[in-house]
N, C-alpha and C positions, 0 to 999 in steps of 0.2 A: 241246305237250309238258308233262307233269305235273311239277311241282317235287317232287323227292325229298329235299331237304335237311330235316333235322330241326330245324336251328337257322339263324336268319338270319345272313348274312355282313355284316361291317362293315369299312369301309376302315380299315386298320391298317398303318402304315408303320414298319418296324423292320429294321435290318440283321440278317442271319442267315447261318448256315453250315450247309449240308446235307452230312452225311457218309455216304458209301455206298461199300462195296467198297474201302476204303483210299484213297478220294479225298475231297477237300473242295471244295465249290462255294460261293463267296461269292454271296449273293443279297439280295434285298429283298422283305420280305413286302408283299403287295398288299392282301389282305383276310384276315379271320379270323372264325371262329365257335367255338362251344364244342366242335365235333368235328373241326375241321380248318382249313386255310389254303391260300391260293394264294401261290406264291413266284415271283418274276421273277429271271432271271439274265442277266448280260451275256455270259457265255460259254455255249457249248452244253453241255448236261448229258446224261449217259448213264445215266439211272436208269429201268429198266424198270418198267412198271405192276405193282403188287402186291409190290414189293420193300420190305423194311423198311430204314429209315434212322434216323439220329440228327439232330435239328434243334436247333441252338443259336441262341437268340434274344437279341439285344442291345437292350434297351430303354433309352432315354435316362434314364428316371426310376429305374433300378435299377442298382446297382453290380455285382451278380453275374448273369451271363446265365442264362436258363432253358434246360435241356436236356430235350428230349422225344423219346421214341421215336415214329416215325411210319411210315406205309406210303403209298407212292405210289399214288394212285388215278387220276391223270391225269398224263401226261407228254408234253411236246413238247421241242423243242430249247432253248427259252428260258423255259418255264413249267412248274411242277410243282404239281399239287394234291395235298395230303397229308391223311391222316386221322390224328388224334392217337390214340395207344394209351396207355391208363393215365393219362389226363390228368384232373386234378380240382384242387380248391382245396388239397389236401394235397400233391400231388406237384409242382405248379407254382403256388404261391400268388400271386406277383407277376403272372404272365400271366393267371391266372384272374381276379384282381381287375381288371385292365385290361379284360377282356372284359365283366365285370359292369358296369363303368362305361359302356361303350359301349352295352350292351343296355338300360340303364335310360333312355337318352335317344335312342331310335332316330330321332326326327325330325331330329336334328342330324347324322346320318351317312348317307351315300349307300351303299346296298348295291351292291356291284360284282358283275356277272355276266360270266363268261368262258366 
C-alpha cells in the first residue's frame, strides 16, 4: 500500500471535544500531523465520513483551548480521523507550535499508524 499522507504523524495526547450535529463527543487525541489527527473516544460516535465538525483541543501547556474546523475522513465507532480545514500558524498558533516542536525531533516520537 502506498502512503498518501503529505505530513508525518506524531504521537500527541490531548483531551478534546468533537462537536457535530448539535452533539459533543469527549475524546483523546492519539496522533497529529500538520493536516489532521486521529481521535479516540470511550463512547460510540456517530459522525459520517466527509462531515464537517468543530474540534476543541485542550493542551496542558495552554490556558485557552484551540478550536479548529475539521472534516471526518475516517470514522468508526470509537475512532475518527479528521483533516484540518483552514489550519495554520495564524489560526491556531499554540497547536501549530506544538506540531513544529514534534516535527523538528522526529527521532523522539513514534509515528502511529491506524
